[in-house]
MMTF fields as JSON, N, C-alpha, C and O atoms, coordinates in Angstrom:
{
  "mmtfVersion": "1.0.0",
  "mmtfProducer": "UNKNOWN",
  "numBonds": 283,
  "numAtoms": 284,
  "numGroups": 71,
  "numChains": 1,
  "numModels": 1,
  "chainsPerModel": [1],
  "groupsPerChain": [71],
  "chainIdList": ["A"],
  "bondAtomList": [4, 2, 8, 6, 12, 10, 16, 14, 20, 18, 24, 22, 28, 26, 32, 30, 36, 34, 40, 38, 44, 42, 48, 46, 52, 50, 56, 54, 60, 58, 64, 62, 68, 66, 72, 70, 76, 74, 80, 78, 84, 82, 88, 86, 92, 90, 96, 94, 100, 98, 104, 102, 108, 106, 112, 110, 116, 114, 120, 118, 124, 122, 128, 126, 132, 130, 136, 134, 140, 138, 144, 142, 148, 146, 152, 150, 156, 154, 160, 158, 164, 162, 168, 166, 172, 170, 176, 174, 180, 178, 184, 182, 188, 186, 192, 190, 196, 194, 200, 198, 204, 202, 208, 206, 212, 210, 216, 214, 220, 218, 224, 222, 228, 226, 232, 230, 236, 234, 240, 238, 244, 242, 248, 246, 252, 250, 256, 254, 260, 258, 264, 262, 268, 266, 272, 270, 276, 274, 280, 278],
  "bondOrderList": [1, 1, 1, 1, 1, 1, 1, 1, 1, 1, 1, 1, 1, 1, 1, 1, 1, 1, 1, 1, 1, 1, 1, 1, 1, 1, 1, 1, 1, 1, 1, 1, 1, 1, 1, 1, 1, 1, 1, 1, 1, 1, 1, 1, 1, 1, 1, 1, 1, 1, 1, 1, 1, 1, 1, 1, 1, 1, 1, 1, 1, 1, 1, 1, 1, 1, 1, 1, 1, 1],
  "groupList": [{"groupName": "MET", "atomNameList": ["N", "CA", "C", "O"], "elementList": ["N", "C", "C", "O"], "formalChargeList": [0, 0, 0, 0], "bondAtomList": [1, 0, 2, 1, 3, 2], "bondOrderList": [1, 1, 2], "singleLetterCode": "M", "chemCompType": "L-PEPTIDE LINKING"}, {"groupName": "ASN", "atomNameList": ["N", "CA", "C", "O"], "elementList": ["N", "C", "C", "O"], "formalChargeList": [0, 0, 0, 0], "bondAtomList": [1, 0, 2, 1, 3, 2], "bondOrderList": [1, 1, 2], "singleLetterCode": "N", "chemCompType": "L-PEPTIDE LINKING"}, {"groupName": "LEU", "atomNameList": ["N", "CA", "C", "O"], "elementList": ["N", "C", "C", "O"], "formalChargeList": [0, 0, 0, 0], "bondAtomList": [1, 0, 2, 1, 3, 2], "bondOrderList": [1, 1, 2], "singleLetterCode": "L", "chemCompType": "L-PEPTIDE LINKING"}, {"groupName": "ASP", "atomNameList": ["N", "CA", "C", "O"], "elementList": ["N", "C", "C", "O"], "formalChargeList": [0, 0, 0, 0], "bondAtomList": [1, 0, 2, 1, 3, 2], "bondOrderList": [1, 1, 2], "singleLetterCode": "D", "chemCompType": "L-PEPTIDE LINKING"}, {"groupName": "ILE", "atomNameList": ["N", "CA", "C", "O"], "elementList": ["N", "C", "C", "O"], "formalChargeList": [0, 0, 0, 0], "bondAtomList": [1, 0, 2, 1, 3, 2], "bondOrderList": [1, 1, 2], "singleLetterCode": "I", "chemCompType": "L-PEPTIDE LINKING"}, {"groupName": "THR", "atomNameList": ["N", "CA", "C", "O"], "elementList": ["N", "C", "C", "O"], "formalChargeList": [0, 0, 0, 0], "bondAtomList": [1, 0, 2, 1, 3, 2], "bondOrderList": [1, 1, 2], "singleLetterCode": "T", "chemCompType": "L-PEPTIDE LINKING"}, {"groupName": "GLN", "atomNameList": ["N", "CA", "C", "O"], "elementList": ["N", "C", "C", "O"], "formalChargeList": [0, 0, 0, 0], "bondAtomList": [1, 0, 2, 1, 3, 2], "bondOrderList": [1, 1, 2], "singleLetterCode": "Q", "chemCompType": "L-PEPTIDE LINKING"}, {"groupName": "TYR", "atomNameList": ["N", "CA", "C", "O"], "elementList": ["N", "C", "C", "O"], "formalChargeList": [0, 0, 0, 0], "bondAtomList": [1, 0, 2, 1, 3, 2], "bondOrderList": [1, 1, 2], "singleLetterCode": "Y", "chemCompType": "L-PEPTIDE LINKING"}, {"groupName": "PRO", "atomNameList": ["N", "CA", "C", "O"], "elementList": ["N", "C", "C", "O"], "formalChargeList": [0, 0, 0, 0], "bondAtomList": [1, 0, 2, 1, 3, 2], "bondOrderList": [1, 1, 2], "singleLetterCode": "P", "chemCompType": "L-PEPTIDE LINKING"}, {"groupName": "SER", "atomNameList": ["N", "CA", "C", "O"], "elementList": ["N", "C", "C", "O"], "formalChargeList": [0, 0, 0, 0], "bondAtomList": [1, 0, 2, 1, 3, 2], "bondOrderList": [1, 1, 2], "singleLetterCode": "S", "chemCompType": "L-PEPTIDE LINKING"}, {"groupName": "LYS", "atomNameList": ["N", "CA", "C", "O"], "elementList": ["N", "C", "C", "O"], "formalChargeList": [0, 0, 0, 0], "bondAtomList": [1, 0, 2, 1, 3, 2], "bondOrderList": [1, 1, 2], "singleLetterCode": "K", "chemCompType": "L-PEPTIDE LINKING"}, {"groupName": "VAL", "atomNameList": ["N", "CA", "C", "O"], "elementList": ["N", "C", "C", "O"], "formalChargeList": [0, 0, 0, 0], "bondAtomList": [1, 0, 2, 1, 3, 2], "bondOrderList": [1, 1, 2], "singleLetterCode": "V", "chemCompType": "L-PEPTIDE LINKING"}, {"groupName": "ARG", "atomNameList": ["N", "CA", "C", "O"], "elementList": ["N", "C", "C", "O"], "formalChargeList": [0, 0, 0, 0], "bondAtomList": [1, 0, 2, 1, 3, 2], "bondOrderList": [1, 1, 2], "singleLetterCode": "R", "chemCompType": "L-PEPTIDE LINKING"}, {"groupName": "ALA", "atomNameList": ["N", "CA", "C", "O"], "elementList": ["N", "C", "C", "O"], "formalChargeList": [0, 0, 0, 0], "bondAtomList": [1, 0, 2, 1, 3, 2], "bondOrderList": [1, 1, 2], "singleLetterCode": "A", "chemCompType": "L-PEPTIDE LINKING"}, {"groupName": "GLU", "atomNameList": ["N", "CA", "C", "O"], "elementList": ["N", "C", "C", "O"], "formalChargeList": [0, 0, 0, 0], "bondAtomList": [1, 0, 2, 1, 3, 2], "bondOrderList": [1, 1, 2], "singleLetterCode": "E", "chemCompType": "L-PEPTIDE LINKING"}, {"groupName": "GLY", "atomNameList": ["N", "CA", "C", "O"], "elementList": ["N", "C", "C", "O"], "formalChargeList": [0, 0, 0, 0], "bondAtomList": [1, 0, 2, 1, 3, 2], "bondOrderList": [1, 1, 2], "singleLetterCode": "G", "chemCompType": "PEPTIDE LINKING"}, {"groupName": "TRP", "atomNameList": ["N", "CA", "C", "O"], "elementList": ["N", "C", "C", "O"], "formalChargeList": [0, 0, 0, 0], "bondAtomList": [1, 0, 2, 1, 3, 2], "bondOrderList": [1, 1, 2], "singleLetterCode": "W", "chemCompType": "L-PEPTIDE LINKING"}, {"groupName": "CYS", "atomNameList": ["N", "CA", "C", "O"], "elementList": ["N", "C", "C", "O"], "formalChargeList": [0, 0, 0, 0], "bondAtomList": [1, 0, 2, 1, 3, 2], "bondOrderList": [1, 1, 2], "singleLetterCode": "C", "chemCompType": "L-PEPTIDE LINKING"}, {"groupName": "HIS", "atomNameList": ["N", "CA", "C", "O"], "elementList": ["N", "C", "C", "O"], "formalChargeList": [0, 0, 0, 0], "bondAtomList": [1, 0, 2, 1, 3, 2], "bondOrderList": [1, 1, 2], "singleLetterCode": "H", "chemCompType": "L-PEPTIDE LINKING"}, {"groupName": "PHE", "atomNameList": ["N", "CA", "C", "O"], "elementList": ["N", "C", "C", "O"], "formalChargeList": [0, 0, 0, 0], "bondAtomList": [1, 0, 2, 1, 3, 2], "bondOrderList": [1, 1, 2], "singleLetterCode": "F", "chemCompType": "L-PEPTIDE LINKING"}],
  "groupTypeList": [0, 1, 2, 3, 4, 5, 6, 3, 1, 2, 7, 2, 4, 2, 8, 9, 10, 11, 9, 12, 0, 13, 14, 0, 2, 13, 14, 3, 9, 15, 10, 9, 4, 4, 16, 13, 11, 10, 14, 11, 7, 17, 9, 3, 11, 7, 10, 12, 2, 14, 6, 14, 9, 9, 10, 6, 16, 18, 2, 15, 8, 11, 13, 2, 7, 6, 14, 19, 17, 13, 1],
  "groupIdList": [1, 2, 3, 4, 5, 6, 7, 8, 9, 10, 11, 12, 13, 14, 15, 16, 17, 18, 19, 20, 21, 22, 23, 24, 25, 26, 27, 28, 29, 30, 31, 32, 33, 34, 35, 36, 37, 38, 39, 40, 41, 42, 43, 44, 45, 46, 47, 48, 49, 50, 51, 52, 53, 54, 55, 56, 57, 58, 59, 60, 61, 62, 63, 64, 65, 66, 67, 68, 69, 70, 71],
  "secStructList": [7, 7, 7, 7, 7, 7, 6, 6, 6, 4, 4, 4, 6, 2, 2, 2, 2, 2, 2, 2, 2, 2, 2, 2, 2, 2, 2, 2, 2, 6, 7, 7, 2, 2, 2, 2, 2, 2, 2, 2, 2, 6, 1, 2, 2, 2, 2, 2, 2, 6, 7, 4, 4, 4, 7, 4, 4, 4, 1, 7, 2, 2, 2, 2, 2, 2, 2, 2, 2, 2, 7],
  "xCoordList": [0.843, 0.0, 0.894, 1.756, 0.681, 1.466, 0.815, -0.326, 1.533, 1.012, 1.634, 1.452, 2.361, 3.01, 1.987, 1.065, 2.172, 1.358, 2.058, 3.24, 1.324, 1.839, 0.875, -0.208, 1.279, 0.39, -0.899, -1.957, -0.799, -1.964, -2.989, -4.162, -2.571, -3.532, -3.705, -4.454, -3.029, -3.104, -4.536, -4.925, -5.305, -6.691, -7.528, -8.555, -7.108, -7.877, -7.82, -8.748, -6.758, -6.636, -6.981, -7.073, -7.17, -7.42, -8.803, -8.89, -9.877, -11.2, -11.337, -11.992, -10.749, -10.881, -10.154, -10.638, -9.007, -8.255, -9.001, -9.103, -9.513, -10.247, -11.523, -11.846, -12.24, -13.497, -13.258, -14.018, -12.228, -11.933, -11.481, -11.889, -10.634, -10.207, -11.418, -11.51, -12.338, -13.532, -14.415, -14.992, -14.529, -15.313, -14.729, -15.463, -13.412, -12.77, -12.962, -13.244, -12.81, -12.969, -14.4, -14.608, -15.375, -16.778, -17.082, -17.757, -16.583, -16.816, -16.153, -16.77, -14.91, -14.176, -14.725, -14.692, -15.228, -15.695, -17.179, -17.64, -17.932, -19.373, -20.094, -21.256, -19.409, -20.001, -20.37, -20.111, -20.972, -21.473, -20.341, -19.242, -20.626, -19.657, -19.367, -18.244, -20.359, -20.153, -19.141, -18.224, -19.314, -18.359, -16.962, -15.988, -16.872, -15.576, -14.892, -13.682, -15.646, -15.068, -14.498, -13.396, -15.24, -14.755, -13.471, -12.539, -13.427, -12.238, -11.015, -9.921, -11.205, -10.094, -9.61, -8.408, -10.534, -10.139, -9.474, -8.686, -9.774, -9.17, -7.879, -7.273, -7.464, -6.318, -4.976, -4.892, -3.945, -2.58, -2.203, -1.441, -2.733, -2.458, -2.948, -2.246, -4.143, -4.656, -3.837, -3.602, -3.406, -2.591, -1.316, -0.88, -0.724, 0.467, 0.09, 0.806, -1.029, -1.474, -1.731, -1.447, -2.261, -2.586, -1.371, -1.499, -0.214, 1.027, 1.789, 2.301, 1.865, 2.522, 3.944, 4.408, 4.632, 6.04, 6.238, 7.34, 5.196, 5.316, 5.341, 5.804, 4.842, 4.747, 3.836, 3.871, 3.021, 2.062, 1.035, 0.456, 0.81, -0.178, 0.227, -0.597, 1.494, 1.939, 1.322, 1.181, 0.956, 0.424, -1.032, -1.779, -1.413, -2.806, -3.635, -3.083, -4.951, -5.824, -5.626, -5.811, -5.258, -5.051, -3.83, -3.889, -2.743, -1.539, -1.801, -1.34, -2.533, -2.87, -3.76, -3.594, -4.692, -5.576, -4.776, -5.024, -3.835, -3.0, -2.208, -2.064, -1.707, -1.001, -1.952, -1.596, -3.16, -4.185, -4.466, -4.549, -4.61, -4.911, -3.742, -3.945, -2.536, -1.354, -1.17, -0.479, -1.782, -1.625, -2.67, -2.687],
  "yCoordList": [-1.177, 0.0, 1.249, 1.402, 2.132, 3.346, 4.466, 4.844, 4.994, 6.049, 7.406, 8.352, 7.51, 8.765, 9.771, 9.425, 11.023, 12.104, 12.617, 12.96, 12.665, 13.153, 14.212, 14.414, 14.877, 15.853, 15.177, 15.803, 13.91, 13.176, 12.806, 12.613, 12.702, 12.322, 13.387, 13.183, 14.494, 15.574, 16.068, 16.442, 16.069, 16.553, 15.827, 16.345, 14.67, 13.893, 14.48, 14.287, 15.185, 15.716, 17.201, 17.732, 17.869, 19.308, 19.699, 20.676, 19.003, 19.45, 19.58, 20.508, 18.696, 18.786, 20.016, 20.67, 20.328, 21.512, 22.787, 23.724, 22.817, 23.991, 24.199, 25.329, 23.133, 23.293, 23.824, 24.664, 23.353, 23.856, 25.301, 26.105, 25.647, 27.033, 27.934, 29.023, 27.488, 28.274, 28.445, 29.513, 27.414, 27.524, 28.601, 29.424, 28.593, 29.592, 30.991, 31.932, 31.127, 32.431, 32.94, 34.112, 32.087, 32.49, 32.931, 33.937, 32.177, 32.525, 33.848, 34.698, 34.031, 35.257, 36.485, 37.588, 36.3, 37.44, 37.726, 38.827, 36.732, 36.896, 36.793, 37.18, 36.278, 36.126, 34.668, 33.806, 34.409, 33.056, 32.071, 32.466, 30.815, 29.764, 29.705, 29.399, 29.992, 30.001, 31.079, 30.835, 32.259, 33.35, 32.926, 33.14, 32.324, 31.933, 30.874, 30.945, 29.897, 28.864, 29.503, 29.162, 30.42, 31.112, 31.885, 31.871, 32.554, 33.319, 32.409, 32.749, 31.274, 30.336, 29.808, 29.803, 29.364, 28.805, 29.842, 29.476, 31.107, 32.162, 32.731, 33.627, 32.232, 32.804, 32.277, 31.218, 33.039, 32.607, 31.377, 30.528, 31.285, 30.119, 28.856, 27.845, 28.904, 27.726, 27.421, 26.255, 28.449, 28.221, 27.459, 26.583, 27.799, 27.058, 25.676, 24.703, 25.59, 24.323, 23.279, 22.099, 23.686, 22.714, 22.264, 21.43, 22.806, 22.378, 21.453, 21.908, 20.204, 19.225, 19.653, 19.442, 20.243, 20.617, 21.673, 21.803, 22.43, 23.448, 22.831, 23.456, 21.606, 20.871, 21.567, 21.237, 22.523, 23.186, 22.201, 22.432, 21.119, 20.128, 19.464, 18.816, 19.613, 19.101, 19.887, 19.365, 21.138, 21.997, 21.662, 21.236, 21.86, 21.663, 22.883, 23.922, 22.771, 23.879, 25.136, 26.244, 24.992, 26.17, 26.949, 28.172, 26.267, 26.933, 27.567, 28.675, 26.87, 27.423, 28.65, 29.625, 28.615, 29.767, 30.957, 32.097, 30.703, 31.791, 32.42, 33.641, 31.609, 32.125, 32.911, 33.969, 32.394, 33.083, 34.467, 35.446, 34.553, 35.825, 36.805, 38.019, 36.285, 37.136, 37.799, 38.811, 37.232, 37.794, 38.824, 39.395],
  "zCoordList": [0.0, 0.0, 0.0, 0.866, -0.972, -1.105, -0.292, -0.558, 0.694, 1.551, 1.255, 2.022, 0.159, -0.198, -0.713, -1.451, -0.306, -0.842, -2.094, -2.062, -3.182, -4.457, -4.992, -4.443, -6.057, -6.674, -7.156, -7.198, -7.513, -8.023, -6.958, -7.278, -5.698, -4.654, -3.567, -2.612, -3.709, -2.725, -2.532, -1.426, -3.596, -3.535, -2.477, -2.039, -2.077, -1.102, 0.305, 1.09, 0.63, 1.99, 2.099, 3.205, 0.975, 1.019, 1.546, 2.29, 1.21, 1.673, 3.187, 3.662, 3.936, 5.394, 5.931, 6.854, 5.36, 5.792, 5.397, 6.19, 4.189, 3.71, 4.522, 4.888, 4.802, 5.536, 6.937, 7.419, 7.585, 8.939, 8.894, 9.733, 7.917, 7.766, 7.512, 8.079, 6.67, 6.358, 7.586, 7.788, 8.4, 9.634, 10.542, 11.09, 10.697, 11.543, 10.979, 11.72, 9.659, 9.019, 9.158, 9.473, 8.929, 9.059, 10.485, 10.703, 11.443, 12.849, 13.201, 13.844, 12.789, 13.116, 12.399, 12.943, 11.186, 10.394, 10.562, 10.263, 11.044, 11.163, 9.824, 9.707, 8.828, 7.503, 7.268, 8.108, 6.125, 5.842, 5.544, 5.156, 5.73, 5.442, 3.94, 3.541, 3.114, 1.66, 1.285, 0.501, 1.845, 1.61, 2.041, 1.32, 3.224, 3.778, 2.917, 2.699, 2.428, 1.562, 0.304, -0.124, -0.285, -1.481, -1.191, -1.994, -0.051, 0.322, 0.477, 0.027, 1.103, 1.296, -0.047, -0.313, -0.895, -2.188, -3.099, -3.972, -2.913, -3.745, -3.152, -3.74, -2.023, -1.312, -1.811, -2.434, -1.521, -1.821, -0.997, -1.458, 0.213, 1.054, 0.357, 0.343, -0.218, -0.917, -2.164, -2.48, -2.87, -4.069, -3.718, -4.466, -2.577, -2.133, -1.611, -1.847, -0.904, -0.326, -1.399, -1.189, -2.541, -3.577, -4.39, -5.286, -4.086, -4.737, -3.787, -2.764, -4.104, -3.232, -2.907, -1.786, -3.849, -3.658, -2.577, -2.044, -2.245, -1.196, 0.202, 1.156, 0.314, 1.585, 2.595, 3.781, 2.147, 3.028, 3.577, 4.638, 2.866, 3.313, 4.61, 5.256, 5.007, 6.303, 7.459, 8.565, 7.201, 8.25, 8.546, 7.666, 9.784, 10.167, 9.809, 9.447, 9.905, 9.533, 10.378, 9.873, 11.642, 12.49, 12.005, 11.882, 11.733, 11.231, 9.865, 9.592, 9.023, 7.707, 7.856, 7.123, 8.785, 9.01, 9.545, 9.152, 10.421, 10.919, 9.781, 9.723, 8.895, 7.716, 6.828, 6.311, 6.652, 5.856, 6.439, 5.698, 7.75, 8.412, 8.357, 8.37, 8.296, 8.26, 6.896, 6.784, 5.87, 4.508, 4.218, 3.128]
}
């Protein structure tokens, strides 16, 4: 069984990270979860997260959200 994360299978772990980041953003901003999901997917943090070579996928949603807020 191959447990390596590659560009081809990275998409499998992104939704859980994005959903948690969006929950935090919606709660902090007081806006809708739909708005927050769109903001996360359009962010520079997500652009790096979806590139396996950046290794951002190693980070948990809290660390990713902190990075999102810092930008």
